[in-house]
PyMOL Python script that loads the backbone (N, CA, C, O; Angstrom):
from pymol import cmd

cmd.read_pdbstr("""\
ATOM      1  N   MET A   1    -126.058  13.162  17.506  1.00  0.00           N
ATOM      2  CA  MET A   1    -127.022  11.933  17.131  1.00  0.00           C
ATOM      3  C   MET A   1    -128.115  12.315  18.065  1.00  0.00           C
ATOM      4  O   MET A   1    -127.875  12.790  19.176  1.00  0.00           O
ATOM      5  N   ALA A   2    -129.365  12.099  17.593  1.00  0.00           N
ATOM      6  CA  ALA A   2    -130.648  12.130  18.256  1.00  0.00           C
ATOM      7  C   ALA A   2    -130.946  10.889  19.089  1.00  0.00           C
ATOM      8  O   ALA A   2    -130.562   9.782  18.713  1.00  0.00           O
ATOM      9  N   ASP A   3    -131.701  11.087  20.342  1.00  0.00           N
ATOM     10  CA  ASP A   3    -131.841  10.108  21.098  1.00  0.00           C
ATOM     11  C   ASP A   3    -133.009   9.141  20.360  1.00  0.00           C
ATOM     12  O   ASP A   3    -133.546   9.508  19.315  1.00  0.00           O
ATOM     13  N   GLU A   4    -133.320   7.952  20.974  1.00  0.00           N
ATOM     14  CA  GLU A   4    -134.167   6.851  20.194  1.00  0.00           C
ATOM     15  C   GLU A   4    -135.719   7.639  20.429  1.00  0.00           C
ATOM     16  O   GLU A   4    -136.511   7.693  19.489  1.00  0.00           O
ATOM     17  N   GLU A   5    -136.051   8.238  21.788  1.00  0.00           N
ATOM     18  CA  GLU A   5    -137.383   8.708  22.007  1.00  0.00           C
ATOM     19  C   GLU A   5    -137.673   9.977  20.747  1.00  0.00           C
ATOM     20  O   GLU A   5    -138.814  10.156  20.320  1.00  0.00           O
ATOM     21  N   THR A   6    -136.556  10.746  20.276  1.00  0.00           N
ATOM     22  CA  THR A   6    -136.884  11.518  19.261  1.00  0.00           C
ATOM     23  C   THR A   6    -136.810  10.952  18.050  1.00  0.00           C
ATOM     24  O   THR A   6    -137.556  11.423  17.192  1.00  0.00           O
ATOM     25  N   LYS A   7    -136.125  10.089  17.762  1.00  0.00           N
ATOM     26  CA  LYS A   7    -136.414   9.194  16.449  1.00  0.00           C
ATOM     27  C   LYS A   7    -137.772   8.769  16.269  1.00  0.00           C
ATOM     28  O   LYS A   7    -138.499   8.924  15.288  1.00  0.00           O
ATOM     29  N   GLN A   8    -138.030   8.138  17.502  1.00  0.00           N
ATOM     30  CA  GLN A   8    -139.405   7.415  17.311  1.00  0.00           C
ATOM     31  C   GLN A   8    -140.845   8.437  17.103  1.00  0.00           C
ATOM     32  O   GLN A   8    -141.831   8.264  16.386  1.00  0.00           O
ATOM     33  N   GLU A   9    -140.519   9.467  17.982  1.00  0.00           N
ATOM     34  CA  GLU A   9    -141.604  10.461  17.527  1.00  0.00           C
ATOM     35  C   GLU A   9    -141.509  10.971  16.084  1.00  0.00           C
ATOM     36  O   GLU A   9    -142.600  11.130  15.536  1.00  0.00           O
ATOM     37  N   TYR A  10    -140.377  11.270  15.335  1.00  0.00           N
ATOM     38  CA  TYR A  10    -140.113  11.593  14.146  1.00  0.00           C
ATOM     39  C   TYR A  10    -140.811  10.630  13.281  1.00  0.00           C
ATOM     40  O   TYR A  10    -141.647  11.002  12.457  1.00  0.00           O
ATOM     41  N   ARG A  11    -140.456   9.290  13.467  1.00  0.00           N
ATOM     42  CA  ARG A  11    -141.173   8.151  12.573  1.00  0.00           C
ATOM     43  C   ARG A  11    -142.630   8.215  12.714  1.00  0.00           C
ATOM     44  O   ARG A  11    -143.387   8.384  11.758  1.00  0.00           O
ATOM     45  N   ALA A  12    -142.974   8.086  13.834  1.00  0.00           N
ATOM     46  CA  ALA A  12    -144.489   8.464  14.051  1.00  0.00           C
ATOM     47  C   ALA A  12    -145.380   9.572  13.481  1.00  0.00           C
ATOM     48  O   ALA A  12    -146.484   9.463  12.947  1.00  0.00           O
ATOM     49  N   ALA A  13    -144.711  10.561  13.696  1.00  0.00           N
ATOM     50  CA  ALA A  13    -145.338  12.004  13.210  1.00  0.00           C
ATOM     51  C   ALA A  13    -145.124  11.858  11.723  1.00  0.00           C
ATOM     52  O   ALA A  13    -145.847  12.622  11.084  1.00  0.00           O
ATOM     53  N   TYR A  14    -144.393  11.149  11.044  1.00  0.00           N
ATOM     54  CA  TYR A  14    -143.897  11.193   9.374  1.00  0.00           C
ATOM     55  C   TYR A  14    -145.071  10.213   9.044  1.00  0.00           C
ATOM     56  O   TYR A  14    -145.854  10.656   8.203  1.00  0.00           O
ATOM     57  N   GLU A  15    -145.345   8.988   9.532  1.00  0.00           N
ATOM     58  CA  GLU A  15    -145.907   8.051   9.062  1.00  0.00           C
ATOM     59  C   GLU A  15    -147.466   8.630   9.353  1.00  0.00           C
ATOM     60  O   GLU A  15    -148.296   8.372   8.481  1.00  0.00           O
ATOM     61  N   ALA A  16    -147.894   9.373  10.492  1.00  0.00           N
ATOM     62  CA  ALA A  16    -149.180   9.942  10.784  1.00  0.00           C
ATOM     63  C   ALA A  16    -149.468  11.036   9.558  1.00  0.00           C
ATOM     64  O   ALA A  16    -150.585  11.082   9.043  1.00  0.00           O
ATOM     65  N   TRP A  17    -148.696  11.664   9.249  1.00  0.00           N
ATOM     66  CA  TRP A  17    -148.751  12.681   8.132  1.00  0.00           C
ATOM     67  C   TRP A  17    -148.779  12.045   6.797  1.00  0.00           C
ATOM     68  O   TRP A  17    -149.498  12.496   5.906  1.00  0.00           O
ATOM     69  N   GLN A  18    -148.062  11.069   6.638  1.00  0.00           N
ATOM     70  CA  GLN A  18    -148.315  10.413   5.212  1.00  0.00           C
ATOM     71  C   GLN A  18    -149.611   9.943   5.072  1.00  0.00           C
ATOM     72  O   GLN A  18    -150.203  10.294   4.051  1.00  0.00           O
ATOM     73  N   LYS A  19    -150.253   9.147   5.953  1.00  0.00           N
ATOM     74  CA  LYS A  19    -151.463   8.641   6.074  1.00  0.00           C
ATOM     75  C   LYS A  19    -152.592   9.945   5.634  1.00  0.00           C
ATOM     76  O   LYS A  19    -153.439   9.789   4.754  1.00  0.00           O
ATOM     77  N   GLN A  20    -152.437  11.118   6.347  1.00  0.00           N
ATOM     78  CA  GLN A  20    -153.359  12.008   5.779  1.00  0.00           C
ATOM     79  C   GLN A  20    -153.141  12.542   4.487  1.00  0.00           C
ATOM     80  O   GLN A  20    -154.141  12.968   3.908  1.00  0.00           O
ATOM     81  N   VAL A  21    -152.130  12.605   3.953  1.00  0.00           N
ATOM     82  CA  VAL A  21    -151.535  13.012   2.633  1.00  0.00           C
ATOM     83  C   VAL A  21    -152.172  11.946   1.726  1.00  0.00           C
ATOM     84  O   VAL A  21    -152.728  12.355   0.707  1.00  0.00           O
ATOM     85  N   THR A  22    -152.158  10.842   1.937  1.00  0.00           N
ATOM     86  CA  THR A  22    -152.682   9.545   1.106  1.00  0.00           C
ATOM     87  C   THR A  22    -154.253   9.806   1.038  1.00  0.00           C
ATOM     88  O   THR A  22    -154.881   9.670  -0.012  1.00  0.00           O
ATOM     89  N   GLY A  23    -154.858  10.205   2.284  1.00  0.00           N
ATOM     90  CA  GLY A  23    -156.053  10.526   1.933  1.00  0.00           C
ATOM     91  C   GLY A  23    -156.681  11.704   1.047  1.00  0.00           C
ATOM     92  O   GLY A  23    -157.715  11.648   0.382  1.00  0.00           O
ATOM     93  N   LEU A  24    -155.790  12.803   1.203  1.00  0.00           N
ATOM     94  CA  LEU A  24    -155.855  14.035   0.295  1.00  0.00           C
ATOM     95  C   LEU A  24    -155.635  13.722  -1.307  1.00  0.00           C
ATOM     96  O   LEU A  24    -156.219  14.276  -2.238  1.00  0.00           O
ATOM     97  N   HIS A  25    -154.667  12.717  -1.380  1.00  0.00           N
ATOM     98  CA  HIS A  25    -154.448  12.409  -2.759  1.00  0.00           C
ATOM     99  C   HIS A  25    -155.688  11.596  -3.368  1.00  0.00           C
ATOM    100  O   HIS A  25    -156.081  11.788  -4.519  1.00  0.00           O
ATOM    101  N   GLU A  26    -156.289  10.636  -2.460  1.00  0.00           N
ATOM    102  CA  GLU A  26    -157.486  10.135  -2.763  1.00  0.00           C
ATOM    103  C   GLU A  26    -158.549  10.922  -3.438  1.00  0.00           C
ATOM    104  O   GLU A  26    -159.103  10.714  -4.517  1.00  0.00           O
ATOM    105  N   VAL A  27    -158.731  11.989  -2.461  1.00  0.00           N
ATOM    106  CA  VAL A  27    -159.850  13.004  -2.827  1.00  0.00           C
ATOM    107  C   VAL A  27    -159.347  13.784  -4.329  1.00  0.00           C
ATOM    108  O   VAL A  27    -159.944  13.791  -5.405  1.00  0.00           O
ATOM    109  N   PHE A  28    -158.005  14.434  -3.957  1.00  0.00           N
ATOM    110  CA  PHE A  28    -157.898  15.447  -5.051  1.00  0.00           C
ATOM    111  C   PHE A  28    -157.296  14.873  -6.349  1.00  0.00           C
ATOM    112  O   PHE A  28    -157.509  15.518  -7.375  1.00  0.00           O
ATOM    113  N   LEU A  29    -156.429  13.517  -6.448  1.00  0.00           N
ATOM    114  CA  LEU A  29    -156.042  13.310  -7.675  1.00  0.00           C
ATOM    115  C   LEU A  29    -156.738  11.727  -8.051  1.00  0.00           C
ATOM    116  O   LEU A  29    -156.585  11.216  -9.160  1.00  0.00           O
ATOM    117  N   GLU A  30    -157.412  11.154  -7.083  1.00  0.00           N
ATOM    118  CA  GLU A  30    -158.264   9.756  -7.637  1.00  0.00           C
ATOM    119  C   GLU A  30    -159.741  10.092  -7.692  1.00  0.00           C
ATOM    120  O   GLU A  30    -160.515   9.186  -8.000  1.00  0.00           O
ATOM    121  N   ASN A  31    -160.262  11.435  -7.397  1.00  0.00           N
ATOM    122  CA  ASN A  31    -161.235  11.742  -7.553  1.00  0.00           C
ATOM    123  C   ASN A  31    -162.300  10.991  -6.285  1.00  0.00           C
ATOM    124  O   ASN A  31    -163.517  11.089  -6.445  1.00  0.00           O
ATOM    125  N   LYS A  32    -161.965  10.546  -5.534  1.00  0.00           N
ATOM    126  CA  LYS A  32    -162.797  10.034  -4.213  1.00  0.00           C
ATOM    127  C   LYS A  32    -163.810  11.268  -3.740  1.00  0.00           C
ATOM    128  O   LYS A  32    -163.427  12.413  -3.501  1.00  0.00           O
ATOM    129  N   ARG A  33    -164.992  10.860  -3.666  1.00  0.00           N
ATOM    130  CA  ARG A  33    -165.799  11.816  -3.162  1.00  0.00           C
ATOM    131  C   ARG A  33    -166.115  11.824  -1.632  1.00  0.00           C
ATOM    132  O   ARG A  33    -166.413  10.768  -1.073  1.00  0.00           O
ATOM    133  N   LEU A  34    -166.054  12.969  -0.969  1.00  0.00           N
ATOM    134  CA  LEU A  34    -166.264  13.389   0.371  1.00  0.00           C
ATOM    135  C   LEU A  34    -167.223  14.336   0.526  1.00  0.00           C
ATOM    136  O   LEU A  34    -167.226  15.259  -0.289  1.00  0.00           O
ATOM    137  N   ASP A  35    -168.342  14.309   1.710  1.00  0.00           N
ATOM    138  CA  ASP A  35    -169.233  15.481   1.810  1.00  0.00           C
ATOM    139  C   ASP A  35    -168.147  16.352   2.322  1.00  0.00           C
ATOM    140  O   ASP A  35    -166.990  16.054   2.619  1.00  0.00           O
ATOM    141  N   PRO A  36    -168.890  17.720   2.369  1.00  0.00           N
ATOM    142  CA  PRO A  36    -168.115  18.839   2.758  1.00  0.00           C
ATOM    143  C   PRO A  36    -167.578  18.711   4.261  1.00  0.00           C
ATOM    144  O   PRO A  36    -166.458  19.135   4.547  1.00  0.00           O
ATOM    145  N   VAL A  37    -168.284  18.205   5.068  1.00  0.00           N
ATOM    146  CA  VAL A  37    -167.660  18.022   6.666  1.00  0.00           C
ATOM    147  C   VAL A  37    -166.769  17.111   6.770  1.00  0.00           C
ATOM    148  O   VAL A  37    -165.902  17.241   7.635  1.00  0.00           O
ATOM    149  N   ARG A  38    -166.776  15.968   5.906  1.00  0.00           N
ATOM    150  CA  ARG A  38    -165.589  15.159   6.019  1.00  0.00           C
ATOM    151  C   ARG A  38    -164.451  15.640   5.371  1.00  0.00           C
ATOM    152  O   ARG A  38    -163.332  15.314   5.767  1.00  0.00           O
ATOM    153  N   LEU A  39    -164.640  16.486   4.283  1.00  0.00           N
ATOM    154  CA  LEU A  39    -163.286  17.045   3.675  1.00  0.00           C
ATOM    155  C   LEU A  39    -162.776  17.879   4.513  1.00  0.00           C
ATOM    156  O   LEU A  39    -161.562  18.079   4.482  1.00  0.00           O
ATOM    157  N   LYS A  40    -163.606  18.548   5.448  1.00  0.00           N
ATOM    158  CA  LYS A  40    -163.058  19.879   6.360  1.00  0.00           C
ATOM    159  C   LYS A  40    -162.134  18.879   7.268  1.00  0.00           C
ATOM    160  O   LYS A  40    -160.939  19.031   7.524  1.00  0.00           O
ATOM    161  N   GLY A  41    -162.821  18.030   7.605  1.00  0.00           N
ATOM    162  CA  GLY A  41    -161.977  17.326   8.897  1.00  0.00           C
ATOM    163  C   GLY A  41    -160.874  16.522   8.500  1.00  0.00           C
ATOM    164  O   GLY A  41    -159.992  16.185   9.290  1.00  0.00           O
ATOM    165  N   LEU A  42    -160.898  16.189   7.243  1.00  0.00           N
ATOM    166  CA  LEU A  42    -159.269  15.596   6.496  1.00  0.00           C
ATOM    167  C   LEU A  42    -158.562  16.643   6.365  1.00  0.00           C
ATOM    168  O   LEU A  42    -157.504  16.633   6.995  1.00  0.00           O
ATOM    169  N   LEU A  43    -158.860  17.812   5.577  1.00  0.00           N
ATOM    170  CA  LEU A  43    -158.009  18.734   5.722  1.00  0.00           C
ATOM    171  C   LEU A  43    -157.357  19.442   6.974  1.00  0.00           C
ATOM    172  O   LEU A  43    -156.349  20.144   6.892  1.00  0.00           O
ATOM    173  N   ASN A  44    -158.108  19.155   8.248  1.00  0.00           N
ATOM    174  CA  ASN A  44    -157.789  19.604   9.475  1.00  0.00           C
ATOM    175  C   ASN A  44    -156.887  18.492   9.986  1.00  0.00           C
ATOM    176  O   ASN A  44    -155.784  18.800  10.440  1.00  0.00           O
ATOM    177  N   ARG A  45    -157.232  17.357   9.951  1.00  0.00           N
ATOM    178  CA  ARG A  45    -156.193  16.532  10.296  1.00  0.00           C
ATOM    179  C   ARG A  45    -154.999  16.457   9.556  1.00  0.00           C
ATOM    180  O   ARG A  45    -154.000  15.953  10.069  1.00  0.00           O
ATOM    181  N   GLU A  46    -154.986  16.948   8.290  1.00  0.00           N
ATOM    182  CA  GLU A  46    -153.382  16.695   7.560  1.00  0.00           C
ATOM    183  C   GLU A  46    -152.797  17.929   8.195  1.00  0.00           C
ATOM    184  O   GLU A  46    -151.646  17.814   8.618  1.00  0.00           O
ATOM    185  N   SER A  47    -153.392  19.073   8.328  1.00  0.00           N
ATOM    186  CA  SER A  47    -152.769  20.334   8.675  1.00  0.00           C
ATOM    187  C   SER A  47    -152.104  20.077  10.064  1.00  0.00           C
ATOM    188  O   SER A  47    -150.941  20.430  10.257  1.00  0.00           O
ATOM    189  N   ARG A  48    -152.823  19.477  11.004  1.00  0.00           N
ATOM    190  CA  ARG A  48    -152.452  19.037  12.263  1.00  0.00           C
ATOM    191  C   ARG A  48    -151.310  17.949  12.194  1.00  0.00           C
ATOM    192  O   ARG A  48    -150.271  18.149  12.823  1.00  0.00           O
ATOM    193  N   SER A  49    -151.431  17.114  11.648  1.00  0.00           N
ATOM    194  CA  SER A  49    -150.304  16.122  11.509  1.00  0.00           C
ATOM    195  C   SER A  49    -149.045  16.404  10.623  1.00  0.00           C
ATOM    196  O   SER A  49    -147.965  15.825  10.742  1.00  0.00           O
ATOM    197  N   LYS A  50    -149.372  17.452   9.652  1.00  0.00           N
ATOM    198  CA  LYS A  50    -148.002  18.132   9.168  1.00  0.00           C
ATOM    199  C   LYS A  50    -147.267  18.805  10.115  1.00  0.00           C
ATOM    200  O   LYS A  50    -146.038  18.729  10.120  1.00  0.00           O
ATOM    201  N   ARG A  51    -148.131  19.722  11.246  1.00  0.00           N
ATOM    202  CA  ARG A  51    -147.448  20.565  12.132  1.00  0.00           C
ATOM    203  C   ARG A  51    -146.552  19.776  13.246  1.00  0.00           C
ATOM    204  O   ARG A  51    -145.518  20.157  13.795  1.00  0.00           O
ATOM    205  N   ARG A  52    -147.211  18.662  13.392  1.00  0.00           N
ATOM    206  CA  ARG A  52    -146.552  17.734  14.252  1.00  0.00           C
ATOM    207  C   ARG A  52    -145.243  17.259  13.742  1.00  0.00           C
ATOM    208  O   ARG A  52    -144.197  17.449  14.362  1.00  0.00           O
ATOM    209  N   TYR A  53    -145.320  16.572  12.481  1.00  0.00           N
ATOM    210  CA  TYR A  53    -144.244  16.388  11.762  1.00  0.00           C
ATOM    211  C   TYR A  53    -143.153  17.441  11.537  1.00  0.00           C
ATOM    212  O   TYR A  53    -141.956  17.174  11.631  1.00  0.00           O
ATOM    213  N   ASP A  54    -143.598  18.561  11.258  1.00  0.00           N
ATOM    214  CA  ASP A  54    -142.590  19.690  11.359  1.00  0.00           C
ATOM    215  C   ASP A  54    -141.700  20.006  12.687  1.00  0.00           C
ATOM    216  O   ASP A  54    -140.524  20.372  12.694  1.00  0.00           O
ATOM    217  N   ARG A  55    -142.474  19.795  13.714  1.00  0.00           N
ATOM    218  CA  ARG A  55    -141.967  19.730  15.118  1.00  0.00           C
ATOM    219  C   ARG A  55    -140.857  18.939  15.218  1.00  0.00           C
ATOM    220  O   ARG A  55    -139.662  19.205  15.350  1.00  0.00           O
ATOM    221  N   ALA A  56    -141.651  17.618  15.105  1.00  0.00           N
ATOM    222  CA  ALA A  56    -140.290  16.296  15.196  1.00  0.00           C
ATOM    223  C   ALA A  56    -139.304  16.373  14.313  1.00  0.00           C
ATOM    224  O   ALA A  56    -138.252  15.823  14.641  1.00  0.00           O
ATOM    225  N   ARG A  57    -139.349  16.870  13.345  1.00  0.00           N
ATOM    226  CA  ARG A  57    -138.206  16.860  12.266  1.00  0.00           C
ATOM    227  C   ARG A  57    -137.290  17.954  12.952  1.00  0.00           C
ATOM    228  O   ARG A  57    -136.152  17.547  13.186  1.00  0.00           O
ATOM    229  N   LEU A  58    -137.551  19.244  13.318  1.00  0.00           N
ATOM    230  CA  LEU A  58    -136.862  20.168  14.092  1.00  0.00           C
ATOM    231  C   LEU A  58    -136.220  19.618  15.040  1.00  0.00           C
ATOM    232  O   LEU A  58    -135.063  19.976  15.261  1.00  0.00           O
ATOM    233  N   ALA A  59    -136.839  18.616  15.816  1.00  0.00           N
ATOM    234  CA  ALA A  59    -136.374  18.105  17.255  1.00  0.00           C
ATOM    235  C   ALA A  59    -135.296  17.245  16.828  1.00  0.00           C
ATOM    236  O   ALA A  59    -134.227  17.214  17.436  1.00  0.00           O
ATOM    237  N   LEU A  60    -135.540  16.530  15.785  1.00  0.00           N
ATOM    238  CA  LEU A  60    -134.544  15.545  15.205  1.00  0.00           C
ATOM    239  C   LEU A  60    -133.224  16.279  14.758  1.00  0.00           C
ATOM    240  O   LEU A  60    -132.096  15.877  15.044  1.00  0.00           O
ATOM    241  N   LEU A  61    -133.490  17.346  14.059  1.00  0.00           N
ATOM    242  CA  LEU A  61    -132.127  18.201  13.892  1.00  0.00           C
ATOM    243  C   LEU A  61    -131.528  19.243  14.779  1.00  0.00           C
ATOM    244  O   LEU A  61    -130.651  20.072  14.530  1.00  0.00           O
ATOM    245  N   GLY A  62    -132.183  19.016  15.838  1.00  0.00           N
ATOM    246  CA  GLY A  62    -131.492  19.807  17.146  1.00  0.00           C
ATOM    247  C   GLY A  62    -132.123  21.181  16.838  1.00  0.00           C
ATOM    248  O   GLY A  62    -131.478  22.048  17.428  1.00  0.00           O
ATOM    249  N   ILE A  63    -133.080  21.662  16.175  1.00  0.00           N
ATOM    250  CA  ILE A  63    -133.593  22.952  16.138  1.00  0.00           C
ATOM    251  C   ILE A  63    -134.963  22.969  16.650  1.00  0.00           C
ATOM    252  O   ILE A  63    -135.909  22.783  15.884  1.00  0.00           O
ATOM    253  N   GLU A  64    -135.126  23.181  17.905  1.00  0.00           N
ATOM    254  CA  GLU A  64    -136.413  23.067  18.673  1.00  0.00           C
ATOM    255  C   GLU A  64    -136.721  24.532  18.671  1.00  0.00           C
ATOM    256  O   GLU A  64    -135.984  25.324  19.257  1.00  0.00           O
ATOM    257  N   GLU A  65    -137.837  24.925  17.997  1.00  0.00           N
ATOM    258  CA  GLU A  65    -138.139  26.598  18.161  1.00  0.00           C
ATOM    259  C   GLU A  65    -139.755  26.444  18.679  1.00  0.00           C
ATOM    260  O   GLU A  65    -140.412  25.429  18.447  1.00  0.00           O
ATOM    261  N   ASP A  66    -140.249  27.538  19.368  1.00  0.00           N
ATOM    262  CA  ASP A  66    -141.448  27.761  19.820  1.00  0.00           C
ATOM    263  C   ASP A  66    -142.259  27.913  18.776  1.00  0.00           C
ATOM    264  O   ASP A  66    -141.704  28.418  17.800  1.00  0.00           O
ATOM    265  N   ALA A  67    -143.675  27.578  18.616  1.00  0.00           N
ATOM    266  CA  ALA A  67    -144.672  27.873  17.524  1.00  0.00           C
ATOM    267  C   ALA A  67    -144.791  29.307  17.357  1.00  0.00           C
ATOM    268  O   ALA A  67    -144.951  30.004  18.360  1.00  0.00           O
ATOM    269  N   PRO A  68    -144.720  29.923  15.989  1.00  0.00           N
ATOM    270  CA  PRO A  68    -145.230  31.234  15.999  1.00  0.00           C
ATOM    271  C   PRO A  68    -146.565  31.557  16.637  1.00  0.00           C
ATOM    272  O   PRO A  68    -147.376  30.676  16.922  1.00  0.00           O
ATOM    273  N   LEU A  69    -146.774  32.877  16.858  1.00  0.00           N
ATOM    274  CA  LEU A  69    -147.969  32.966  17.423  1.00  0.00           C
ATOM    275  C   LEU A  69    -149.131  32.663  16.795  1.00  0.00           C
ATOM    276  O   LEU A  69    -149.143  33.217  15.697  1.00  0.00           O
ATOM    277  N   GLY A  70    -150.363  31.872  17.049  1.00  0.00           N
ATOM    278  CA  GLY A  70    -151.324  31.792  16.134  1.00  0.00           C
ATOM    279  C   GLY A  70    -151.213  30.408  15.487  1.00  0.00           C
ATOM    280  O   GLY A  70    -152.172  29.948  14.867  1.00  0.00           O
ATOM    281  N   GLU A  71    -149.951  29.670  15.633  1.00  0.00           N
ATOM    282  CA  GLU A  71    -149.952  28.577  14.927  1.00  0.00           C
ATOM    283  C   GLU A  71    -149.693  27.426  16.114  1.00  0.00           C
ATOM    284  O   GLU A  71    -148.751  26.642  15.992  1.00  0.00           O
ATOM    285  N   ASP A  72    -150.504  27.379  17.160  1.00  0.00           N
ATOM    286  CA  ASP A  72    -150.481  26.256  18.116  1.00  0.00           C
ATOM    287  C   ASP A  72    -150.988  25.034  17.620  1.00  0.00           C
ATOM    288  O   ASP A  72    -151.314  25.089  16.434  1.00  0.00           O
ATOM    289  N   ASP A  73    -151.154  23.916  18.200  1.00  0.00           N
ATOM    290  CA  ASP A  73    -151.433  22.624  17.812  1.00  0.00           C
ATOM    291  C   ASP A  73    -152.844  22.487  18.655  1.00  0.00           C
ATOM    292  O   ASP A  73    -153.128  21.411  19.181  1.00  0.00           O
ATOM    293  N   GLY A  74    -153.529  23.393  18.735  1.00  0.00           N
ATOM    294  CA  GLY A  74    -154.983  23.047  19.524  1.00  0.00           C
ATOM    295  C   GLY A  74    -155.824  22.213  18.769  1.00  0.00           C
ATOM    296  O   GLY A  74    -155.858  22.057  17.548  1.00  0.00           O
ATOM    297  N   ASP A  75    -156.592  21.627  19.778  1.00  0.00           N
ATOM    298  CA  ASP A  75    -157.557  20.681  19.231  1.00  0.00           C
ATOM    299  C   ASP A  75    -158.990  21.328  18.879  1.00  0.00           C
ATOM    300  O   ASP A  75    -159.889  21.518  19.699  1.00  0.00           O
ATOM    301  N   GLU A  76    -159.031  21.624  17.528  1.00  0.00           N
ATOM    302  CA  GLU A  76    -160.079  22.300  16.758  1.00  0.00           C
ATOM    303  C   GLU A  76    -161.209  21.027  16.640  1.00  0.00           C
ATOM    304  O   GLU A  76    -160.820  19.859  16.600  1.00  0.00           O
ATOM    305  N   ASP A  77    -162.314  21.306  16.601  1.00  0.00           N
ATOM    306  CA  ASP A  77    -163.416  20.695  16.025  1.00  0.00           C
ATOM    307  C   ASP A  77    -163.117  20.258  14.703  1.00  0.00           C
ATOM    308  O   ASP A  77    -162.578  21.121  14.010  1.00  0.00           O
ATOM    309  N   ASP A  78    -163.342  19.029  14.103  1.00  0.00           N
ATOM    310  CA  ASP A  78    -163.114  18.767  12.568  1.00  0.00           C
ATOM    311  C   ASP A  78    -164.676  19.121  12.041  1.00  0.00           C
ATOM    312  O   ASP A  78    -164.957  19.042  10.846  1.00  0.00           O
TER     313      ASP A  78
END
""", "prot")
cmd.dss("prot")
cmd.show_as("cartoon", "prot")
cmd.util.cbc("prot")
cmd.orient("prot")
C-alpha cells in the first residue's frame, strides 16, 4: 500500500488537473470566450497538470517510470 505522502500527492495532482479540465469544459462545452493568449495558457496548464497527475498515479500504483525523452515537465511560458 502507498504511503501517506504518495496518497496526498496523488489527491493534490488529481484536484489540480480537474480544476484545469473544468476550465477547458467552460471554454469548449459552455462557450466561454477567451482571448488566444489566455486559451494557450489554459491549454498549457491543463497539459502540465495532466502530466503531474499521471506521474502521481504511477507512483500510487508503484510503477514509477522516467519521462520519455521530450516529455519533461519544464516550466514553459504560458
